[in-house]
N, C-alpha and C positions, 0 to 999 in steps of 0.2 A: 445208419450212423449220421452224425452231424456232418454237414458239408458247408464249410466256411470259405470265403474268398481268401486269396493269398495275402491281401493287404488288410485283413480284418482288424489287426491290432496296430496298424501303423500310427505313429505319433511323432509330431514334428518338433516337440520341445526338447531341450537338453536334460531336464529333470522333471519327472512326473510326480505329481502329488498323489496321495492315497485316494482322494476323492475322484481325481481324474481317471485313475486306473479303474476304479469300480464303475464309473460312468461309461467308460469305453466298453468294458465287458458286458454290462447290462444292456447297452444299446446295440451291440454288434453280434452277440452270440445268439444263435437260433435254437429254440427248444426242440428236443426230439419229438417226432410226430406219433410214435407208436403209443397206443392206448390199450390198457387192459382193465378188466373188472376184477376187483378183489373183495373178499369177504371182510366185513368190519373187523373181525378178529386179527386180520393181517394188514389193516389200513394205517396203523400208527406209523408216522414218518413218511408216508407216501404223499405225492403231490396230486391234487385234484385236477383232472383234465377239463372239467366243466363245473360251473357253479351249481350249488345245491339250493333250490328254492323250497321254502317251507311248504310241505303238502298239507299241513294242518296248523292251526294256531297252537302256541304253547303258552300256558296250559290250554288243552283243548276244550275245557269247560271251566266255568267259574266255580272256585272251591275255597274252602276255609284254610287259612294259613296257620291256624292254631286249634288246639282242643278247647272247646268252650260252648257258647250258646249263641245261636243265630237268631236275629230279630229283624224287624222292619224299622229302619231309622225314623220313619214317620210316626212311629208309636212312642218315640222317646221324647221326654220333656226337656232334657238337657240340663236342668237346673236342680233336680232333686232325685233321690234314690227311688227306684221303682221295683215293683214285684210283679213277675209274669208267671202264669202257669206254664209248665213244660209239656208240650204236645209233640211227641215224636222223638226219634233218635236216628241219626244218620252216621254210619261208619264209612271209612275210606273203602272205596270199591263198590259201595251200595248205591242204588239209585234213589234220588229224592222224588218219591212218587207223588206227594201231595204238596200243594201250596201252603205256605205258612198262614195261619189265621191271625187276623188283627189282634193285637194285644197279647200275643203268645210268643214263647221262645221254643226253639228246637235244639235239643242236645246234638252237638256236631263234633266231629273229630278232624284232625289235620288231614287235608287232601280230599275230604268228602265233598261232594257237590252241594252247592247252596240250594236250599228249597226255593221254589219260585216265590217271589215277593220279598225274600230276605236279602239284605244288602250289608249287614253289619254283624260282626261276631265279637262277643265279650270273652276274654280269656278266662278259663276256669279258675285261675289263681286270683282273679279280681272280683269274683262273685261268691255268694253263699246261698245255701238252701235253707228255707224256713221249715218249721215243723210240718207244714202241709205239703212239702216237696216242691214248693214254688221257688223259682230262682230270683234272688234279690240282686238287682243290677245297680252299680254305682252311677253317679251322675258324671257328665262331662265327656263321654266317649264320642268321637267324631263319626259322622256317617261314613260308611265304607271301610271302617277300621277292620284290620285282620282278615281281609278278603283278597283273593287273587283272581282278578277278572280274566276271562278267556282272552288269550292273545296278549296278556300283559308282558310276557317275555318276548315272544316273536309272533308277528302277524302272519297269517297264512298268505303265501304267494311272494313274500319278500325273500331276497337272497340271504340265506343264513350262512352259507360257506362259499366264499368266492373261488373262482377258477384260479389255480396257482397256489392255493392254500396248502402249505406243508402240514399235514394233519398231526395234531397233538391228541393226547388222550381226551381232553375236553371236547375237541372237535368230533372225535369218534362218538363220544357220549351224546352229542347233539344229533348226529345222524341217527343214532339208535333211538333217541326220543321221538324222531319222526317215523319210526317203524321200519327204517331202511335196514337191509341186511347186506347190501353190497354198494360199492361206489366205483366210479370210473376214475382211473389214475394214469398218469404217465408211467411208462416203463422205467425201471431203474437205470441210472446212468452207468455205463461200463467204462471203467478207468484202468488203464495199464500203468503200473508203478515200477520204476527202475531206480536203483541207486547207481552212481558212477564213481569210478576211481580204483586204481590198483591198490590203494592203501586199505581197502575194505575187505573183510571176510564176513560171510554170512554166519549168524549164530548156528552152532552145531557143526560147522566146518572147521578144519584146522586153521589156526591163526598164526601168520608169520610174525617174527619178532618186531617188524616195523609196521604191522597192520593193526587196525581197530575193528572190532565187531560192528557191523552195520546196524545202527539204531534208527536213523531217520526213516528208512523205508517202513519200518514197523509202526513208527509213530504216525506217518502219513496214511498208511493203510487203515489204522484204527480211526483216524479222524474222518476219512472217507466213508468208512462203514457207518459211523454215526450220522453222516449226511444221507444215508440210505443208498449208497453206491454199491454196485457189483465190482469187486476189485480183483484184478489179475496181478499176482505177484510174479514179476518177471526178473527178479534177482538183481544181480550186480553187472553193470556194463563196464568192461575194462577200458583203460585209457588208450583206445585205438579208434581213430576216426572211421575207418571203413566198417569195422564190426558194429560200432555204435550206430552208424547211419543205416546199416542193413537191419538191425534189430528194430529201430524206430519205424522204418518203412514197412516192415513185416506186420507190426501190430496195429498200424494206423487204420486199416480197413475194418477191423473187428471191434474197435473201441470208439467211444465218444470223446475221450480225453486221454492224452498221454502226459504223465507226470514224472519228472525226474528230480533228483536232488544231487547237488554237487556239480562242479565242472562248468559253471556258468560265468565265471569271472573272465578276465582277459589274459591270464597267464598262458605260457606256451604249452603247458600240459593240461589246459582246460579245453577239452575237445568237443564239448557239447555244441558250441556255436557252429563250428565247422561241419560237424556231423549233421546237424539239422539243416543247414544251408545246402548241403549236397543232395538232400532228398525232399526239401520243401523250402519254405521261406521263414525267416526269423527276424523278430524285432527284439533287440536287447534293451530292456527298460532299465533305466537308472531311476529308481523310486526314491523320493525324499522321505525315507523312513529308516529308523534305527531301532533294533537291529534289522538288517535286511539289505536293502538297496539293489544289488544286482538280481534281476528277475528276467528270465528269457521267456518270451511268448512268441508263438509262431503257428504255422499251419503245415501239416504233413498229410498230403493226399486228402485235403478237406477236413482233417481232424485237428482240433486245437492241441497245441503242445505248450506245456509250462515247465520251465526249468527253475527250480528253487535253489537258494544257496545251500552250501554243505554244512555250515554250522547249525546245530540243532535248534537253538533259540531263534536264529534268523529264519530257518525253515518253518518253524512253528508260526511265527508272526506273519510272514509273507503268505503262508497257507491261508490264514484267517482272512487276509485282505485281498488276495488274488484268486486262490483256488476256490475258496468258499463261494464268492459271488459267481464264479464261472460255473461251478456245479449247479448252483441254484438256477442260473440262466438256462443251462442245458436241460434241466429238469422241468423247465416251464414254471418254476416257483417264483412267487413274489419275493423280491429282494427284502431281506430282513435287516434293517439297520441295527447296528450295535450301539446301544444307548448306555453310556457309562453311568454308574451310580455315584453321586457325589459323596466323597468321604474327606476326612481331614488328613493332610499330609503330616507325617511324623519324621520327615527327612529333609535334607537340603540337597538340591540338584541343580546343575547348570547344563544348558543345551544350546545348540545353534538355532537361530531363527530360520524360518521357512523350511523346517524339517519336523516331521512328526516322530516322536519317540515314545517307546513303551518301556516302562520300568517295572521289573518284577517285584511284587510286594506280598506281604502277609497282612491280613486284617486283624486288628485287636480292638477290644472295647476299652476305652480310656476311663479314668476315674470319674469323669463327668458324664459317662454314658455314651459318648460320641464314638462312632467307628473311626479308627485311624489306620492309615496305610503305612506299614513299616517296610522300608526298602531292604531287599536282599543284600547282604554285605559285599557280594562280589558281582562284577558286571559282565564278565566274558560271555560272548555269544556262543561259545562252545560248551558251556556249563549245563549239562542236563540236570544237575542237582538244583539249579536255580528255577527250573520248571517244576520239578518234583516237590520241592520244599516250600513252595509259595502258593498263594490262593488265586492269584490273577495278575493283571497288568494295570498299571496306571497309565492312562493315555494323556500325553502332553501335546497339545496342538501346535501348529506351525508358528503361531504368534507368541508362544511362551518361550522365554529365555532362561528363567530360573524358577525354582520352587523353594519356598521357605516353610519351616514348621508352622502349622496352624492354617496354612493356605488350603482352600478347597480344591480338590482335584477329582478327576473322573476315574472310577475303578471299573474294570471289566473282569468279571469272574470267568475262570476257565470253563465253568459249567455251561456258560452261555455262548461259547465261541464255536460250537459245532451244532 
């Protein structure tokens, strides 16, 4: 398990920016050391423990990029149509056994190896055959056209996949193109997830008249699963300091991260702060973010602890900016910056300076073809419908104080936030 110092997340400022939070996490969280070997079929989403150097060039041999006719560029006049006899035929997967003869063409297909001496391919759509079966080549084709040189994609020996890469399907494809069947990856991060509060009932259990079914825990577990974590569902912790502290201490040694939702504010019935402090250390961050702000981070027995707000939208947003970078750091993954896509605002909005805000929006295509962001009509941080019925978030930086229709804003799709 991860073993962090008690003051790992200490911060001296009164209000922490989102960028400061991510920087502290990335710099101070230590990756798990356990490494395992997995089959390529199971490698998607895993984090590479070591870089993969190209064991061979890609492509491994010079080949044709099209179906057509291979020739020697030195035989081309460049300023007039020419007719060459066709000597030979090379299919994909076959060997080019003979060198091309001067003044001749070879019929060749996409992916087939170029015959020795040939360096240019005419596309079959651009040529014609005469009555004698000779190929008539148009003028003006540049030397080297329609040929893929060996190593054009990747040179042998170069780092093709870096250590810390969180593997995607295209990365798995690249490893397969090298002939690899397995890769070394960090083991999955183990996360314990609790909800807190007497007002919560677990789905499937009886619900009191003054209770809500717990939704945050299931949202967070789904987001963690998409990050490749092994998740332990530890249910709901009641508003009791002693039992809460006992539960947190018990799971610390078997997990790399403890995640709770609710109970991190400063009210007298918010017991998470006191419970964590009785079995570990805690730093209560006030982040300059809306929705969100109160986020608890600390250490329990060397295991990092994060307490998120209870409102679902605030929990979602702070997960993206606090839990996500923590999980990536624990997994030894390269931090993946969230890059907003520029879109046009179709709403008016005012905000405080020096605070980053996230506005729930839908995208639509306007009459002039430009993508526009349309604000969800209600703003409450407790509205699950505002997450379900929108496409993503507009990110408004700390220096922005208002948004007017027509202004360019940054859009983050929900699909890219895990």
